[in-house]
FINU-284387 format. One record per residue (C-alpha): residue in one letter; x, y, z. Coordinates in steps of 0.25 Angstrom, whole numbers, padded with zeros to 4 digits, always signed. Example, Ala and Ser with C-alpha at 12.3 -4.5 7.8 and 13.67 -1.06 7.14 Angstrom:
2
A+0049-0018+0031S+0055-0004+0029
! end
This chain:
192
M-0153+0171+0093A-0161+0159+0090V-0164+0155+0076D-0179+0154+0080A-0179+0168+0086L-0172+0174+0073E-0183+0167+0065L-0194+0175+0073Q-0186+0188+0072L-0185+0186+0057A-0200+0183+0056S-0203+0196+0064A-0194+0204+0056Q-0200+0200+0043Q-0214+0203+0048R-0210+0217+0052L-0203+0219+0039A-0216+0215+0031T-0224+0225+0040L-0214+0236+0036Q-0214+0232+0022R-0230+0233+0022R-0230+0246+0029A-0219+0252+0019S-0226+0248+0007A-0239+0253+0012E-0234+0267+0013P-0236+0275+0000A-0222+0282+0000E-0214+0270+0002S-0200+0273+0005K-0189+0266-0004L-0180+0266+0007L-0190+0259+0017A-0193+0248+0006R-0178+0245+0004A-0176+0244+0019L-0187+0235+0020K-0183+0226+0008E-0169+0226+0014A-0175+0222+0028E-0183+0211+0021N-0170+0205+0014L-0163+0205+0027L-0174+0198+0034E-0174+0188+0023E-0159+0185+0024L-0161+0184+0039R-0172+0174+0037A-0163+0166+0028A-0152+0166+0038Q-0162+0162+0049E-0167+0150+0040Q-0152+0146+0039L-0150+0146+0054V-0162+0137+0056E-0157+0127+0046A-0143+0128+0052R-0149+0126+0066S-0157+0114+0061R-0144+0108+0055V-0136+0111+0068E-0148+0104+0076D-0147+0092+0066M-0132+0091+0068Q-0133+0092+0083G-0143+0081+0083E-0133+0072+0075L-0122+0076+0084T-0130+0072+0096K-0133+0058+0089Q-0118+0056+0086Y-0114+0060+0100E-0124+0050+0106K-0120+0039+0097Y-0105+0042+0101W-0109+0042+0115E-0116+0028+0114L-0104+0022+0107F-0094+0028+0117D-0102+0024+0129A-0105+0010+0124M-0090+0007+0122P-0086-0005+0130D-0072+0001+0134A-0071+0013+0143Y-0070+0025+0134L-0066+0039+0139V-0063+0052+0133T-0055+0061+0142K-0048+0075+0141P-0033+0074+0140D-0032+0076+0155S-0040+0063+0157T-0054+0070+0161I-0065+0061+0156V-0074+0067+0146E-0082+0055+0141A-0083+0040+0147N-0091+0029+0142R-0098+0019+0150A-0087+0009+0150A-0078+0019+0156A-0088+0022+0167E-0088+0007+0170L-0073+0006+0170F-0071+0018+0179N-0083+0015+0188V-0088+0029+0186S-0101+0034+0180Q-0098+0040+0166R-0103+0054+0170F-0094+0054+0181L-0082+0050+0173I-0083+0062+0164G-0074+0073+0169K-0066+0064+0178P-0051+0063+0175L-0048+0049+0170S-0035+0050+0178V-0042+0048+0191F-0045+0034+0187V-0030+0031+0185C-0023+0023+0196Q-0009+0026+0192D-0001+0039+0191R-0012+0049+0186S-0002+0060+0182G+0005+0049+0173F-0008+0045+0167L-0011+0059+0164K+0002+0061+0157T+0000+0049+0149L-0014+0054+0145E-0008+0067+0141S+0002+0061+0132V-0009+0051+0126S-0018+0063+0124E-0008+0069+0115Q-0007+0057+0106T-0017+0053+0095R-0016+0038+0095P-0022+0029+0106T-0013+0025+0118E-0015+0014+0127L-0015+0019+0141P-0015+0008+0152F-0018+0013+0167R-0024+0009+0180L-0038+0013+0181R-0046+0015+0194P-0061+0015+0192R-0069+0021+0203E-0071+0011+0215R-0064+0000+0207A-0051-0007+0207P-0041-0001+0197L-0039-0008+0184E-0029-0008+0173V-0034-0001+0160S-0029+0002+0146A-0034+0014+0139S-0033+0017+0124V-0031+0032+0125R-0032+0042+0113A-0032+0057+0112D-0043+0063+0103G-0043+0078+0101G-0042+0083+0116S-0048+0071+0122V-0043+0057+0126R-0051+0044+0123W-0049+0032+0131V-0053+0018+0130V-0050+0011+0143R-0050-0004+0145P-0047-0012+0158V-0035-0021+0156D-0037-0035+0160A-0028-0038+0172R-0025-0052+0166V-0020-0046+0153V-0011-0036+0160A-0005-0047+0168E-0003-0056+0156E+0004-0044+0148A+0013-0042+0160R+0017-0057+0160N+0019-0057+0145S+0028-0044+0146S+0037-0050+0157V+0039-0063+0149
! end
């Protein structure tokens, strides 16, 4: 029952009680039992009125908190979406839950179409191996660097490195393209 409906019902009950009290006091042979019953009903209605006022106050506080949470969410989303690196939040099975603008650009897919897609469909290597690695990463609490080959939609594959961190049932990804010159230089340096 809505708080407003409760308030209307209480006002109506108080009016009916006042009418009954007037009628009972107008009769010459007023019954003590009737008077006690009416007094008890009056006390109960007053307790209900106080409870209703508390509900109105609580609803107001909840609405204020909801407004504050909405502001905080919008602030979080603005920061998340404005990050220069591709940022994703996935389920442990790689299903994308959130993706920022930079991720949409990197994957060459609209943000809204990235949501719900498995990240593994964009992997150019052994997907089952990728998923096994992701499974082990999602059980760790410290960040892990995960290099892999990414295949954006309708673009050439590219090497990326992801900083991956499990966070209470979700996995957070910061994905950056790896500069091919840096990779070649590191390969040369390791062979020397």
